[in-house]
VOLUM-414252 format. One record per atom (N, C-alpha, C, CB): residue number from 1; residue in three letters; x, y, z. Coordinates in steps of 0.1 Angstrom, whole numbers, plus 5000, padded with zeros to 4 digits. Glycine has a CB too. Layout:
residues N
(pt NUM; "ALA"; (X; Y; Z))
...
***
This chain:
residues 71
(pt 1; "MET"; (5106; 4967; 5209))
(pt 1; "MET"; (5107; 4973; 5191))
(pt 1; "MET"; (5101; 4959; 5186))
(pt 1; "MET"; (5126; 4977; 5183))
(pt 2; "PRO"; (5092; 4961; 5177))
(pt 2; "PRO"; (5091; 4947; 5169))
(pt 2; "PRO"; (5104; 4942; 5161))
(pt 2; "PRO"; (5079; 4947; 5158))
(pt 3; "ARG"; (5100; 4931; 5157))
(pt 3; "ARG"; (5110; 4924; 5148))
(pt 3; "ARG"; (5111; 4932; 5135))
(pt 3; "ARG"; (5105; 4910; 5145))
(pt 4; "GLY"; (5121; 4932; 5127))
(pt 4; "GLY"; (5122; 4941; 5118))
(pt 4; "GLY"; (5124; 4957; 5119))
(pt 4; "GLY"; (5112; 4939; 5113))
(pt 5; "GLY"; (5120; 4963; 5129))
(pt 5; "GLY"; (5123; 4976; 5132))
(pt 5; "GLY"; (5115; 4984; 5128))
(pt 5; "GLY"; (5133; 4980; 5130))
(pt 6; "ASN"; (5105; 4980; 5121))
(pt 6; "ASN"; (5089; 4986; 5117))
(pt 6; "ASN"; (5080; 4993; 5130))
(pt 6; "ASN"; (5078; 4973; 5110))
(pt 7; "LEU"; (5076; 5002; 5130))
(pt 7; "LEU"; (5068; 5007; 5137))
(pt 7; "LEU"; (5053; 5013; 5131))
(pt 7; "LEU"; (5075; 5015; 5142))
(pt 8; "LEU"; (5046; 5010; 5140))
(pt 8; "LEU"; (5030; 5013; 5133))
(pt 8; "LEU"; (5030; 5026; 5133))
(pt 8; "LEU"; (5017; 5008; 5141))
(pt 9; "PRO"; (5024; 5032; 5124))
(pt 9; "PRO"; (5021; 5048; 5126))
(pt 9; "PRO"; (5014; 5051; 5136))
(pt 9; "PRO"; (5013; 5054; 5115))
(pt 10; "GLY"; (5015; 5063; 5143))
(pt 10; "GLY"; (5007; 5067; 5153))
(pt 10; "GLY"; (5004; 5084; 5155))
(pt 10; "GLY"; (5013; 5061; 5166))
(pt 11; "ILE"; (4997; 5087; 5158))
(pt 11; "ILE"; (4992; 5102; 5159))
(pt 11; "ILE"; (4989; 5107; 5174))
(pt 11; "ILE"; (4979; 5104; 5149))
(pt 12; "ARG"; (4992; 5117; 5175))
(pt 12; "ARG"; (4986; 5123; 5187))
(pt 12; "ARG"; (4975; 5136; 5183))
(pt 12; "ARG"; (4999; 5129; 5196))
(pt 13; "VAL"; (4963; 5132; 5190))
(pt 13; "VAL"; (4954; 5141; 5188))
(pt 13; "VAL"; (4955; 5156; 5196))
(pt 13; "VAL"; (4942; 5134; 5191))
(pt 14; "LYS"; (4956; 5166; 5185))
(pt 14; "LYS"; (4957; 5178; 5190))
(pt 14; "LYS"; (4944; 5183; 5198))
(pt 14; "LYS"; (4960; 5186; 5180))
(pt 15; "GLU"; (4949; 5194; 5206))
(pt 15; "GLU"; (4937; 5201; 5215))
(pt 15; "GLU"; (4928; 5207; 5204))
(pt 15; "GLU"; (4944; 5214; 5225))
(pt 16; "GLY"; (4915; 5203; 5209))
(pt 16; "GLY"; (4903; 5205; 5202))
(pt 16; "GLY"; (4902; 5202; 5189))
(pt 16; "GLY"; (4900; 5216; 5202))
(pt 17; "GLU"; (4910; 5191; 5185))
(pt 17; "GLU"; (4907; 5185; 5170))
(pt 17; "GLU"; (4896; 5175; 5174))
(pt 17; "GLU"; (4920; 5177; 5162))
(pt 18; "SER"; (4890; 5174; 5162))
(pt 18; "SER"; (4877; 5164; 5158))
(pt 18; "SER"; (4884; 5150; 5158))
(pt 18; "SER"; (4870; 5168; 5139))
(pt 19; "PHE"; (4874; 5142; 5159))
(pt 19; "PHE"; (4877; 5128; 5160))
(pt 19; "PHE"; (4880; 5124; 5142))
(pt 19; "PHE"; (4862; 5118; 5169))
(pt 20; "GLU"; (4873; 5133; 5137))
(pt 20; "GLU"; (4870; 5130; 5122))
(pt 20; "GLU"; (4885; 5131; 5116))
(pt 20; "GLU"; (4859; 5141; 5114))
(pt 21; "SER"; (4891; 5145; 5118))
(pt 21; "SER"; (4900; 5150; 5115))
(pt 21; "SER"; (4914; 5142; 5118))
(pt 21; "SER"; (4897; 5162; 5120))
(pt 22; "ALA"; (4912; 5139; 5130))
(pt 22; "ALA"; (4923; 5127; 5136))
(pt 22; "ALA"; (4923; 5116; 5130))
(pt 22; "ALA"; (4921; 5123; 5149))
(pt 23; "LEU"; (4911; 5107; 5126))
(pt 23; "LEU"; (4912; 5097; 5121))
(pt 23; "LEU"; (4916; 5098; 5104))
(pt 23; "LEU"; (4900; 5090; 5124))
(pt 24; "ARG"; (4914; 5110; 5096))
(pt 24; "ARG"; (4918; 5114; 5084))
(pt 24; "ARG"; (4935; 5112; 5086))
(pt 24; "ARG"; (4912; 5128; 5080))
(pt 25; "ARG"; (4937; 5117; 5095))
(pt 25; "ARG"; (4957; 5119; 5095))
(pt 25; "ARG"; (4961; 5107; 5096))
(pt 25; "ARG"; (4966; 5129; 5109))
(pt 26; "PHE"; (4952; 5098; 5107))
(pt 26; "PHE"; (4958; 5086; 5106))
(pt 26; "PHE"; (4956; 5073; 5094))
(pt 26; "PHE"; (4955; 5082; 5117))
(pt 27; "LYS"; (4947; 5080; 5090))
(pt 27; "LYS"; (4944; 5067; 5075))
(pt 27; "LYS"; (4954; 5074; 5065))
(pt 27; "LYS"; (4925; 5066; 5068))
(pt 28; "LYS"; (4960; 5087; 5064))
(pt 28; "LYS"; (4966; 5090; 5056))
(pt 28; "LYS"; (4983; 5087; 5061))
(pt 28; "LYS"; (4962; 5104; 5052))
(pt 29; "LYS"; (4982; 5086; 5072))
(pt 29; "LYS"; (4995; 5078; 5077))
(pt 29; "LYS"; (5000; 5065; 5075))
(pt 29; "LYS"; (4995; 5078; 5089))
(pt 30; "CYS"; (4990; 5060; 5076))
(pt 30; "CYS"; (4991; 5045; 5074))
(pt 30; "CYS"; (4992; 5042; 5059))
(pt 30; "CYS"; (4979; 5036; 5081))
(pt 31; "GLU"; (4983; 5050; 5049))
(pt 31; "GLU"; (4986; 5047; 5034))
(pt 31; "GLU"; (5001; 5051; 5028))
(pt 31; "GLU"; (4976; 5054; 5026))
(pt 32; "LYS"; (5006; 5061; 5036))
(pt 32; "LYS"; (5022; 5064; 5032))
(pt 32; "LYS"; (5028; 5052; 5038))
(pt 32; "LYS"; (5029; 5079; 5038))
(pt 33; "ALA"; (5027; 5043; 5048))
(pt 33; "ALA"; (5031; 5036; 5056))
(pt 33; "ALA"; (5030; 5024; 5045))
(pt 33; "ALA"; (5024; 5035; 5070))
(pt 34; "GLY"; (5020; 5023; 5036))
(pt 34; "GLY"; (5020; 5010; 5032))
(pt 34; "GLY"; (5012; 4998; 5036))
(pt 34; "GLY"; (5030; 5008; 5032))
(pt 35; "ILE"; (5006; 5001; 5049))
(pt 35; "ILE"; (4999; 4993; 5055))
(pt 35; "ILE"; (4987; 4986; 5050))
(pt 35; "ILE"; (4997; 4998; 5064))
(pt 36; "MET"; (4979; 4990; 5044))
(pt 36; "MET"; (4967; 4987; 5039))
(pt 36; "MET"; (4969; 4978; 5027))
(pt 36; "MET"; (4959; 5000; 5035))
(pt 37; "ALA"; (4981; 4983; 5016))
(pt 37; "ALA"; (4987; 4974; 5006))
(pt 37; "ALA"; (4990; 4958; 5011))
(pt 37; "ALA"; (5001; 4980; 5001))
(pt 38; "ASP"; (4996; 4961; 5021))
(pt 38; "ASP"; (5004; 4949; 5027))
(pt 38; "ASP"; (4992; 4938; 5033))
(pt 38; "ASP"; (5016; 4955; 5041))
(pt 39; "LEU"; (4982; 4946; 5038))
(pt 39; "LEU"; (4975; 4938; 5044))
(pt 39; "LEU"; (4962; 4933; 5029))
(pt 39; "LEU"; (4969; 4947; 5059))
(pt 40; "ARG"; (4962; 4939; 5023))
(pt 40; "ARG"; (4954; 4933; 5012))
(pt 40; "ARG"; (4965; 4921; 5000))
(pt 40; "ARG"; (4947; 4949; 5003))
(pt 41; "ARG"; (4976; 4924; 5001))
(pt 41; "ARG"; (4984; 4913; 4996))
(pt 41; "ARG"; (4988; 4900; 5005))
(pt 41; "ARG"; (4996; 4919; 4992))
(pt 42; "HIS"; (4984; 4902; 5017))
(pt 42; "HIS"; (4986; 4889; 5024))
(pt 42; "HIS"; (4970; 4884; 5028))
(pt 42; "HIS"; (4998; 4891; 5039))
(pt 43; "GLN"; (4959; 4889; 5023))
(pt 43; "GLN"; (4948; 4883; 5027))
(pt 43; "GLN"; (4946; 4870; 5021))
(pt 43; "GLN"; (4938; 4890; 5025))
(pt 44; "HIS"; (4952; 4865; 5012))
(pt 44; "HIS"; (4952; 4849; 5008))
(pt 44; "HIS"; (4965; 4847; 5003))
(pt 44; "HIS"; (4940; 4844; 4996))
(pt 45; "PHE"; (4966; 4834; 5003))
(pt 45; "PHE"; (4984; 4827; 4996))
(pt 45; "PHE"; (4980; 4830; 4983))
(pt 45; "PHE"; (4991; 4806; 4998))
(pt 46; "GLU"; (4994; 4834; 4980))
(pt 46; "GLU"; (4995; 4833; 4962))
(pt 46; "GLU"; (5007; 4826; 4960))
(pt 46; "GLU"; (4997; 4848; 4954))
(pt 47; "LYS"; (5004; 4815; 4951))
(pt 47; "LYS"; (5013; 4807; 4946))
(pt 47; "LYS"; (5027; 4816; 4939))
(pt 47; "LYS"; (5005; 4797; 4936))
(pt 48; "PRO"; (5039; 4810; 4941))
(pt 48; "PRO"; (5047; 4817; 4935))
(pt 48; "PRO"; (5047; 4821; 4917))
(pt 48; "PRO"; (5058; 4811; 4939))
(pt 49; "SER"; (5040; 4812; 4913))
(pt 49; "SER"; (5036; 4807; 4898))
(pt 49; "SER"; (5028; 4818; 4896))
(pt 49; "SER"; (5027; 4792; 4896))
(pt 50; "GLU"; (5014; 4821; 4903))
(pt 50; "GLU"; (5005; 4832; 4903))
(pt 50; "GLU"; (5013; 4844; 4900))
(pt 50; "GLU"; (4997; 4833; 4918))
(pt 51; "ARG"; (5022; 4846; 4911))
(pt 51; "ARG"; (5029; 4859; 4913))
(pt 51; "ARG"; (5036; 4862; 4901))
(pt 51; "ARG"; (5039; 4858; 4925))
(pt 52; "ARG"; (5047; 4852; 4896))
(pt 52; "ARG"; (5051; 4856; 4882))
(pt 52; "ARG"; (5041; 4860; 4872))
(pt 52; "ARG"; (5058; 4847; 4877))
(pt 53; "LYS"; (5032; 4851; 4871))
(pt 53; "LYS"; (5022; 4852; 4859))
(pt 53; "LYS"; (5017; 4868; 4860))
(pt 53; "LYS"; (5007; 4839; 4860))
(pt 54; "ARG"; (5011; 4871; 4876))
(pt 54; "ARG"; (5007; 4884; 4877))
(pt 54; "ARG"; (5015; 4897; 4874))
(pt 54; "ARG"; (5004; 4884; 4888))
(pt 55; "LYS"; (5031; 4893; 4878))
(pt 55; "LYS"; (5040; 4906; 4877))
(pt 55; "LYS"; (5043; 4904; 4860))
(pt 55; "LYS"; (5058; 4906; 4888))
(pt 56; "LEU"; (5040; 4897; 4852))
(pt 56; "LEU"; (5048; 4894; 4838))
(pt 56; "LEU"; (5035; 4902; 4830))
(pt 56; "LEU"; (5052; 4875; 4832))
(pt 57; "ASN"; (5021; 4902; 4834))
(pt 57; "ASN"; (5011; 4907; 4828))
(pt 57; "ASN"; (5010; 4922; 4833))
(pt 57; "ASN"; (4999; 4898; 4831))
(pt 58; "ALA"; (5013; 4925; 4845))
(pt 58; "ALA"; (5016; 4937; 4848))
(pt 58; "ALA"; (5030; 4942; 4838))
(pt 58; "ALA"; (5019; 4937; 4863))
(pt 59; "ALA"; (5033; 4937; 4836))
(pt 59; "ALA"; (5046; 4943; 4829))
(pt 59; "ALA"; (5043; 4946; 4815))
(pt 59; "ALA"; (5058; 4934; 4829))
(pt 60; "LYS"; (5037; 4936; 4808))
(pt 60; "LYS"; (5030; 4935; 4796))
(pt 60; "LYS"; (5022; 4949; 4793))
(pt 60; "LYS"; (5021; 4923; 4795))
(pt 61; "ARG"; (5013; 4950; 4805))
(pt 61; "ARG"; (5003; 4961; 4801))
(pt 61; "ARG"; (5012; 4974; 4802))
(pt 61; "ARG"; (4991; 4961; 4812))
(pt 62; "LYS"; (5021; 4977; 4810))
(pt 62; "LYS"; (5032; 4989; 4812))
(pt 62; "LYS"; (5038; 4990; 4798))
(pt 62; "LYS"; (5044; 4985; 4825))
(pt 63; "ASN"; (5046; 4981; 4793))
(pt 63; "ASN"; (5051; 4979; 4779))
(pt 63; "ASN"; (5040; 4986; 4770))
(pt 63; "ASN"; (5053; 4963; 4775))
(pt 64; "THR"; (5029; 4979; 4767))
(pt 64; "THR"; (5019; 4984; 4755))
(pt 64; "THR"; (5017; 4999; 4758))
(pt 64; "THR"; (5003; 4975; 4754))
(pt 65; "ALA"; (5014; 5002; 4772))
(pt 65; "ALA"; (5010; 5018; 4771))
(pt 65; "ALA"; (5019; 5028; 4773))
(pt 65; "ALA"; (5001; 5022; 4781))
(pt 66; "ARG"; (5031; 5023; 4774))
(pt 66; "ARG"; (5045; 5031; 4771))
(pt 66; "ARG"; (5046; 5032; 4756))
(pt 66; "ARG"; (5060; 5022; 4778))
(pt 67; "LYS"; (5039; 5021; 4746))
(pt 67; "LYS"; (5044; 5023; 4733))
(pt 67; "LYS"; (5034; 5032; 4725))
(pt 67; "LYS"; (5047; 5008; 4724))
(pt 68; "ALA"; (5023; 5031; 4735))
(pt 68; "ALA"; (5009; 5036; 4727))
(pt 68; "ALA"; (5010; 5050; 4733))
(pt 68; "ALA"; (4993; 5027; 4730))
(pt 69; "SER"; (5020; 5055; 4741))
(pt 69; "SER"; (5017; 5068; 4746))
(pt 69; "SER"; (5033; 5074; 4736))
(pt 69; "SER"; (5016; 5071; 4767))
(pt 70; "GLU"; (5040; 5070; 4732))
(pt 70; "GLU"; (5052; 5070; 4724))
(pt 70; "GLU"; (5050; 5074; 4710))
(pt 70; "GLU"; (5059; 5057; 4724))
(pt 71; "ASN"; (5036; 5066; 4703))
(pt 71; "ASN"; (5032; 5068; 4689))
(pt 71; "ASN"; (5028; 5080; 4691))
(pt 71; "ASN"; (5024; 5059; 4683))
***
């Protein structure tokens, strides 16, 4: 078992199932597990100040969208 207890998603190909449909199921499982989002986040190093700035900007956008929907 890997550190942290997280297992990678896996699928069993059903009898008579095409490769494309099995690949589609695998991609969907990976998407639900958040693997691709995690990979994108770790593609390059982000300084803590950059992370704070990105989160602050996201919060500002969210608040302005919420205010616009209330009016």
